[in-house]
VMD Tcl script that draws the C-alpha trace (Angstrom):
set ca {
  {-78.15 -10.78 -7.00}
  {-77.19 -9.25 -10.32}
  {-74.40 -6.90 -10.53}
  {-75.50 -3.37 -11.33}
  {-73.03 -0.72 -12.25}
  {-74.37 2.47 -10.63}
  {-72.30 4.96 -12.54}
  {-70.14 5.07 -15.59}
  {-66.68 6.35 -15.83}
  {-66.62 10.11 -15.61}
  {-64.67 10.62 -18.70}
  {-62.79 8.27 -21.22}
  {-63.63 4.58 -21.26}
  {-61.84 1.27 -20.76}
  {-60.18 0.11 -23.93}
  {-60.75 -3.29 -25.40}
  {-57.24 -3.64 -26.76}
  {-55.87 -6.60 -24.80}
  {-55.25 -10.11 -25.96}
  {-53.56 -13.48 -25.30}
  {-50.15 -12.20 -25.39}
  {-50.86 -9.60 -22.69}
  {-52.70 -12.17 -20.55}
  {-49.66 -14.60 -20.73}
  {-47.22 -11.56 -20.03}
  {-49.16 -10.32 -16.92}
  {-49.45 -13.90 -15.65}
  {-45.85 -14.57 -16.01}
  {-45.02 -11.12 -14.82}
  {-46.92 -11.74 -11.51}
  {-45.89 -15.40 -10.91}
  {-42.20 -15.17 -11.69}
  {-40.88 -12.91 -9.08}
  {-37.68 -12.90 -6.95}
  {-38.98 -15.83 -4.97}
  {-37.82 -18.52 -7.64}
  {-34.19 -17.22 -7.20}
  {-34.38 -17.76 -3.52}
  {-37.05 -20.37 -2.52}
  {-35.37 -23.45 -4.05}
  {-32.68 -23.31 -1.23}
  {-35.39 -23.10 1.47}
  {-37.43 -26.09 -0.12}
  {-34.16 -28.13 -0.33}
  {-33.36 -27.39 3.17}
  {-36.77 -28.87 4.30}
  {-36.70 -31.91 2.10}
  {-33.02 -32.87 1.24}
  {-34.15 -35.48 -1.50}
  {-34.00 -34.42 -5.10}
  {-36.97 -36.62 -6.20}
  {-39.09 -35.14 -3.25}
  {-38.02 -31.49 -4.07}
  {-39.09 -32.05 -7.73}
  {-42.28 -33.65 -6.51}
  {-43.23 -30.69 -4.19}
  {-42.54 -28.15 -6.92}
  {-44.73 -30.12 -9.37}
  {-47.41 -30.43 -6.61}
  {-47.43 -26.52 -6.22}
  {-47.78 -26.15 -9.97}
  {-50.85 -28.49 -10.06}
  {-52.42 -26.35 -7.28}
  {-51.72 -23.27 -9.25}
  {-53.15 -24.98 -12.52}
  {-56.35 -26.21 -10.78}
  {-56.84 -22.77 -9.30}
  {-56.37 -21.25 -12.66}
  {-59.06 -23.57 -14.14}
  {-61.54 -22.30 -11.33}
  {-60.87 -18.55 -12.05}
  {-61.22 -19.14 -15.89}
  {-64.82 -20.29 -15.25}
  {-65.44 -17.29 -13.05}
  {-63.78 -14.87 -15.41}
  {-65.51 -16.00 -18.58}
  {-68.85 -16.20 -16.75}
  {-68.56 -12.62 -15.32}
  {-66.24 -10.84 -17.65}
  {-66.04 -7.79 -15.29}
  {-63.13 -5.66 -14.25}
  {-61.88 -6.19 -10.75}
  {-61.05 -9.88 -10.55}
  {-62.03 -11.58 -7.23}
  {-64.02 -8.65 -6.13}
  {-66.51 -9.15 -9.06}
  {-67.08 -12.74 -8.00}
  {-67.42 -12.16 -4.36}
  {-69.90 -9.24 -4.99}
  {-72.06 -11.59 -7.24}
  {-72.00 -14.47 -4.80}
  {-71.99 -12.83 -1.39}
  {-73.48 -9.44 -1.91}
  {-72.02 -5.88 -2.00}
  {-70.44 -6.12 1.58}
  {-68.82 -9.50 0.75}
  {-67.54 -7.95 -2.57}
  {-66.30 -4.76 -0.51}
  {-64.41 -6.94 1.95}
  {-62.69 -9.07 -0.61}
  {-61.98 -6.10 -3.01}
  {-60.50 -3.83 -0.34}
  {-58.26 -6.64 1.04}
  {-57.11 -7.48 -2.60}
  {-56.36 -3.75 -3.25}
  {-54.48 -3.54 0.05}
  {-52.34 -6.50 -0.58}
  {-51.45 -5.44 -4.19}
  {-50.38 -2.07 -3.00}
  {-48.36 -3.61 -0.18}
  {-46.68 -6.03 -2.68}
  {-45.83 -3.20 -4.89}
  {-43.96 -1.30 -2.00}
  {-42.19 -4.43 -0.80}
  {-41.13 -5.50 -4.39}
  {-39.85 -1.98 -5.19}
  {-37.77 -2.02 -2.01}
  {-36.43 -5.43 -2.94}
  {-35.42 -4.02 -6.32}
  {-33.60 -1.21 -4.50}
  {-31.71 -3.66 -2.43}
  {-30.75 -5.64 -5.65}
  {-29.56 -2.51 -7.33}
  {-27.44 -1.59 -4.32}
  {-25.94 -5.09 -4.48}
  {-25.02 -4.53 -8.18}
  {-23.89 -0.96 -7.71}
  {-22.36 -0.54 -4.28}
  {-21.87 3.17 -4.79}
  {-25.63 3.46 -4.62}
  {-25.39 2.45 -0.86}
  {-27.96 4.21 1.27}
  {-30.26 4.88 -1.54}
  {-32.63 1.86 -1.49}
  {-35.76 3.91 -0.59}
  {-34.94 6.47 -3.20}
  {-34.54 3.76 -5.88}
  {-37.80 2.14 -4.97}
  {-39.70 5.49 -5.11}
  {-38.16 6.44 -8.53}
  {-39.17 3.04 -9.96}
  {-42.74 3.48 -8.70}
  {-42.87 7.05 -10.14}
  {-41.40 6.19 -13.49}
  {-43.76 3.10 -13.93}
  {-46.66 5.17 -12.69}
  {-46.09 7.87 -15.38}
  {-45.66 4.96 -17.88}
  {-49.00 3.50 -17.09}
  {-50.69 6.92 -16.60}
  {-49.99 7.54 -20.30}
  {-52.21 4.58 -21.26}
  {-52.99 1.05 -21.28}
  {-51.31 0.50 -24.74}
  {-47.84 1.51 -23.29}
  {-48.33 -0.10 -19.99}
  {-49.40 -3.36 -21.49}
  {-46.51 -3.36 -23.92}
  {-44.06 -2.60 -21.22}
  {-45.51 -5.78 -19.46}
  {-45.03 -7.94 -22.52}
  {-41.47 -6.87 -23.09}
  {-40.34 -7.14 -19.55}
  {-42.02 -10.49 -19.13}
  {-40.41 -11.88 -22.32}
  {-36.94 -10.57 -21.28}
  {-37.41 -12.20 -17.79}
  {-38.49 -15.57 -19.15}
  {-35.58 -15.58 -21.63}
  {-33.03 -14.62 -18.96}
  {-34.20 -17.24 -16.77}
  {-34.03 -19.86 -19.42}
  {-30.58 -18.56 -20.25}
  {-29.57 -19.25 -16.67}
  {-30.87 -22.80 -17.00}
  {-28.89 -23.38 -20.27}
  {-25.74 -22.03 -18.59}
  {-26.11 -24.30 -15.71}
  {-26.51 -27.51 -17.89}
  {-24.15 -26.42 -20.76}
  {-21.09 -25.01 -19.10}
  {-18.65 -27.29 -17.11}
  {-18.80 -26.98 -13.39}
  {-15.90 -27.28 -10.98}
  {-15.14 -30.74 -9.57}
  {-14.99 -29.33 -6.05}
  {-18.07 -27.22 -5.64}
  {-17.53 -24.48 -3.05}
  {-19.18 -21.19 -2.51}
  {-17.69 -18.66 -0.13}
  {-19.34 -18.18 3.10}
  {-21.49 -21.28 2.71}
  {-21.76 -24.14 5.16}
  {-23.64 -27.32 4.37}
  {-27.46 -27.23 5.37}
  {-28.88 -29.79 7.51}
  {-32.49 -30.31 8.40}
  {-33.67 -31.37 11.89}
  {-37.36 -31.42 11.35}
  {-39.62 -34.29 10.69}
  {-40.27 -35.23 7.10}
  {-43.97 -34.43 7.52}
  {-43.41 -31.02 8.78}
  {-40.65 -30.48 6.16}
  {-43.19 -31.19 3.42}
  {-45.76 -28.94 4.84}
  {-43.26 -26.00 5.25}
  {-41.85 -26.62 1.66}
  {-45.27 -26.72 0.12}
  {-46.22 -23.48 1.69}
  {-43.07 -21.83 0.25}
  {-43.68 -23.25 -3.03}
  {-47.42 -22.32 -3.18}
  {-46.35 -18.71 -2.22}
  {-43.84 -18.64 -5.01}
  {-46.44 -19.69 -7.44}
  {-48.74 -16.95 -6.40}
  {-50.10 -14.67 -9.29}
  {-51.58 -17.30 -11.43}
  {-54.92 -15.55 -11.35}
  {-53.54 -12.27 -12.72}
  {-55.28 -12.21 -15.97}
  {-58.64 -12.08 -14.59}
  {-58.38 -8.34 -13.65}
  {-58.64 -7.06 -17.18}
  {-61.75 -8.71 -18.53}
  {-63.42 -5.47 -19.87}
  {-60.22 -4.50 -21.64}
  {-59.90 -7.92 -23.39}
  {-60.96 -8.09 -26.95}
  {-62.49 -11.51 -26.45}
  {-62.42 -12.75 -22.78}
  {-64.33 -15.87 -23.47}
  {-61.83 -16.88 -25.86}
  {-58.65 -15.42 -24.72}
  {-58.71 -15.85 -20.88}
  {-58.54 -19.70 -21.09}
  {-55.60 -19.36 -23.50}
  {-53.71 -16.67 -21.72}
  {-54.36 -18.02 -18.10}
  {-53.41 -21.60 -18.90}
  {-50.57 -20.53 -21.16}
  {-49.15 -18.28 -18.46}
  {-49.29 -20.90 -15.59}
  {-48.01 -23.81 -17.74}
  {-45.11 -21.76 -18.87}
  {-44.32 -20.73 -15.39}
  {-44.56 -24.38 -14.13}
  {-42.08 -25.29 -16.84}
  {-39.60 -22.68 -16.00}
  {-39.73 -23.30 -12.28}
  {-39.23 -27.01 -12.73}
  {-36.23 -26.41 -15.13}
  {-34.79 -23.93 -12.68}
  {-34.86 -26.38 -9.83}
  {-33.33 -29.18 -11.94}
  {-30.60 -26.87 -13.05}
  {-29.79 -25.72 -9.41}
  {-29.85 -29.44 -8.21}
  {-27.53 -30.27 -11.20}
  {-25.03 -27.54 -10.33}
  {-25.15 -27.60 -6.45}
  {-25.09 -30.77 -4.29}
  {-28.32 -30.89 -2.20}
  {-26.54 -30.06 1.06}
  {-25.12 -26.93 -0.57}
  {-28.46 -25.93 -2.15}
  {-30.08 -26.38 1.26}
  {-27.70 -23.94 2.82}
  {-28.03 -21.37 0.02}
  {-29.88 -18.20 0.71}
  {-29.96 -17.17 -2.97}
  {-29.44 -20.42 -5.01}
  {-29.50 -18.60 -8.37}
  {-26.48 -16.61 -7.39}
  {-24.48 -19.54 -5.87}
  {-25.25 -21.74 -8.94}
  {-24.09 -18.87 -11.27}
  {-20.88 -18.36 -9.19}
  {-20.13 -22.08 -9.60}
  {-20.47 -21.80 -13.34}
  {-19.38 -18.24 -14.21}
  {-17.38 -17.19 -11.15}
  {-17.71 -13.77 -9.63}
  {-19.44 -12.56 -12.89}
  {-22.21 -15.04 -12.23}
  {-23.52 -12.99 -9.25}
  {-23.82 -9.85 -11.38}
  {-25.74 -11.90 -14.03}
  {-28.17 -13.09 -11.45}
  {-28.60 -9.64 -10.00}
  {-29.48 -8.12 -13.43}
  {-31.94 -11.02 -13.95}
  {-33.55 -10.24 -10.50}
  {-33.85 -6.47 -11.29}
  {-35.66 -7.28 -14.64}
  {-37.78 -9.73 -12.78}
  {-38.82 -7.24 -10.19}
  {-39.54 -4.42 -12.69}
  {-41.84 -6.79 -14.57}
  {-43.62 -7.72 -11.26}
  {-44.03 -4.06 -10.16}
  {-45.60 -3.18 -13.53}
  {-48.06 -6.15 -13.20}
  {-49.13 -4.95 -9.73}
  {-49.45 -1.37 -10.95}
  {-51.77 -2.50 -13.68}
  {-53.86 -4.60 -11.31}
  {-54.41 -2.57 -8.19}
  {-56.07 0.48 -9.87}
  {-58.54 -1.75 -11.64}
  {-59.69 -3.28 -8.37}
  {-60.35 0.14 -6.86}
  {-62.05 1.19 -10.22}
  {-64.45 -1.83 -9.92}
  {-65.30 -1.05 -6.16}
  {-65.89 2.59 -7.01}
  {-68.06 1.92 -10.11}
  {-70.40 -0.17 -8.02}
  {-70.88 2.69 -5.66}
  {-68.80 1.18 -2.85}
  {-66.14 3.77 -2.93}
  {-65.37 7.32 -3.89}
  {-66.58 7.98 -7.41}
  {-63.30 9.68 -8.37}
  {-61.61 6.31 -8.74}
  {-63.91 5.62 -11.73}
  {-62.20 8.33 -13.90}
  {-60.65 6.84 -16.96}
  {-58.08 8.97 -18.95}
  {-57.85 9.23 -22.61}
  {-55.31 6.32 -22.67}
  {-57.61 4.08 -20.95}
  {-56.17 4.05 -17.45}
  {-58.09 4.51 -14.22}
  {-55.91 7.56 -13.46}
  {-57.13 8.51 -9.98}
  {-56.88 4.76 -8.79}
  {-53.60 4.51 -10.24}
  {-52.38 7.60 -8.46}
  {-53.86 6.55 -5.11}
  {-52.38 3.02 -5.47}
  {-48.88 4.36 -6.25}
  {-49.18 7.07 -3.38}
  {-49.88 4.15 -0.84}
  {-47.05 2.22 -2.09}
  {-44.64 5.14 -1.82}
  {-45.80 6.05 1.61}
  {-45.23 2.44 2.82}
  {-41.62 2.58 1.09}
  {-40.85 5.85 2.80}
  {-42.02 4.61 6.21}
  {-39.92 1.42 5.90}
  {-42.41 -0.05 8.29}
  {-44.31 -2.76 6.33}
  {-42.65 -5.98 7.39}
  {-45.71 -7.02 9.31}
  {-47.83 -5.85 6.42}
  {-46.29 -8.45 4.23}
  {-46.99 -11.33 6.61}
  {-50.56 -10.13 6.73}
  {-50.80 -9.77 3.07}
  {-49.82 -13.28 2.60}
  {-52.67 -14.49 4.85}
  {-55.08 -12.07 3.14}
  {-54.18 -13.50 -0.24}
  {-55.18 -17.04 0.88}
  {-58.47 -15.75 2.35}
  {-59.21 -14.13 -0.97}
  {-58.66 -17.43 -2.85}
  {-60.90 -19.08 -0.38}
  {-63.60 -16.76 -0.97}
  {-63.22 -17.00 -4.79}
  {-63.41 -20.87 -4.83}
  {-66.46 -20.77 -2.52}
  {-68.09 -18.30 -4.93}
  {-67.69 -20.87 -7.72}
  {-69.82 -23.49 -5.69}
  {-72.30 -20.78 -4.63}
  {-72.86 -19.55 -8.23}
  {-73.11 -22.94 -9.63}
  {-75.88 -23.77 -7.11}
  {-77.70 -20.25 -7.06}
  {-77.40 -19.26 -10.74}
  {-77.01 -22.41 -12.92}
  {-78.48 -20.61 -15.79}
  {-75.55 -18.09 -16.12}
  {-73.79 -18.38 -19.46}
  {-70.48 -20.33 -18.70}
  {-68.29 -20.25 -21.79}
  {-65.77 -22.45 -19.95}
  {-66.59 -24.89 -17.19}
  {-63.75 -26.00 -14.80}
  {-62.70 -29.53 -15.58}
  {-63.49 -32.22 -12.91}
  {-66.14 -30.09 -11.05}
  {-66.69 -30.35 -8.13}
  {-63.46 -32.15 -7.21}
  {-61.10 -29.58 -8.91}
  {-62.41 -26.48 -6.91}
  {-62.80 -28.64 -3.73}
  {-59.23 -29.71 -3.91}
  {-57.86 -26.16 -4.19}
  {-60.41 -24.86 -1.66}
  {-59.25 -27.48 0.96}
  {-55.69 -26.91 0.05}
  {-56.12 -23.15 0.49}
  {-57.91 -23.84 3.92}
  {-54.97 -26.14 4.94}
  {-52.47 -23.48 3.93}
  {-54.28 -20.81 6.01}
  {-54.28 -23.20 9.00}
  {-50.59 -23.80 8.67}
  {-50.06 -19.98 8.44}
  {-52.17 -19.66 11.76}
  {-50.03 -22.14 13.40}
  {-46.80 -20.54 12.32}
  {-47.90 -16.86 12.53}
  {-51.06 -16.55 14.50}
  {-50.44 -12.78 14.84}
  {-50.89 -12.17 11.22}
  {-54.14 -14.07 11.10}
  {-55.46 -12.17 14.03}
  {-54.59 -8.89 12.21}
  {-56.24 -10.15 9.23}
  {-59.44 -10.83 11.12}
  {-59.12 -7.34 12.62}
  {-58.97 -5.72 9.18}
  {-62.09 -7.69 8.08}
  {-63.95 -6.47 11.16}
  {-62.98 -2.87 10.54}
  {-64.20 -3.09 6.91}
  {-67.78 -3.10 8.19}
  {-67.75 0.55 9.59}
  {-65.65 1.67 6.45}
  {-68.34 0.07 4.23}
  {-71.18 1.82 6.13}
  {-69.24 5.08 5.94}
  {-68.79 4.85 2.18}
  {-72.40 3.98 1.70}
  {-73.38 7.10 3.57}
  {-70.89 9.36 1.75}
  {-71.20 7.86 -1.75}
  {-74.95 7.15 -1.59}
}
mol new
graphics top color blue
foreach p $ca { graphics top sphere $p radius 0.5 }
foreach p [lrange $ca 0 end-1] q [lrange $ca 1 end] { graphics top cylinder $p $q radius 0.2 }
display resetview
């Protein structure tokens, strides 16, 4: 079923000004979030053995790399705006595309709200006098970045490149500090007691792998901007692979650095290993250093999400599956109304303070979206073998099959741990059909 765009943008047009540097920046910006500052302790708590910890982080990186190879084929074959939505629509029809697109837009908006709130919490930690202003900080950050992106793609993309570069350099600086500066002979962190795991090795591996895969999330981010890339067939393979390989490299170094500074039993007990490792090396100033890294990291992540979410909504609306207004492009190349709506949803969630359950649901939705995308690769290979494919995934069919089965296993594990979120996700999928019919009647 060919994709037809039923309407053109009401004014302005998408600008083909993006290149490899932006693709790498948005990938790093989305993959490297606050999770890498916290997750190593959780993983160490499950596994307890340095070689096994390193192996699990490497395995999670391989999953992200294989998934990236799959989306490069999809993205270069269908160089359309909207990412996963475009592939689902082509493979499974308008309703299939609508379900995946709507879910993707929801989880990006929820992630934006959650990340902005986390940024507010880090700001309060760094500046205690701001206590009680977490929501205000989160809303202000969303508002400022919305204005920045509203001005135009050139400014928004440049901000992404700068913040991603600062974030990567800051994290590498933390690694250098851990290895270069002397650590205390008696490692002790105030308020920490040694962590001991009482679960089986198999369960520990499963739980650790889930945490690692969640930390690597965002490896697909470059696919959302295909109509704004100067040469997607050439640039997407470079930017997507460059972003994910650089992220794997940084994650592995960070874990090695933490294990070098903190004994495994201390790392396993740590809630924020980055802060504890910095404390061991730099003392009380180390904590401030890590908080600053976390703030820059989250600003970069929020900007990435703010670039992605409106483009999903724009693509859905352009195909006649949402209100036409979201296809409006301003003179700077930004889907302005779609951006405003995405930011408004994020701000509403921040102010409600009531989205903890939504975060759990969003994590399940992410994996469901992956599964649909990998399945679309198989479907399109079979149904439309003559589509031009500038890049073919290496090792087909085993590469997409591995990540497909891995995603299904992750979803099953999530169902066992948190079946309520899976039920809610299924409920959202069921509710999309009447919404889809309503949109067809109102838009059509």
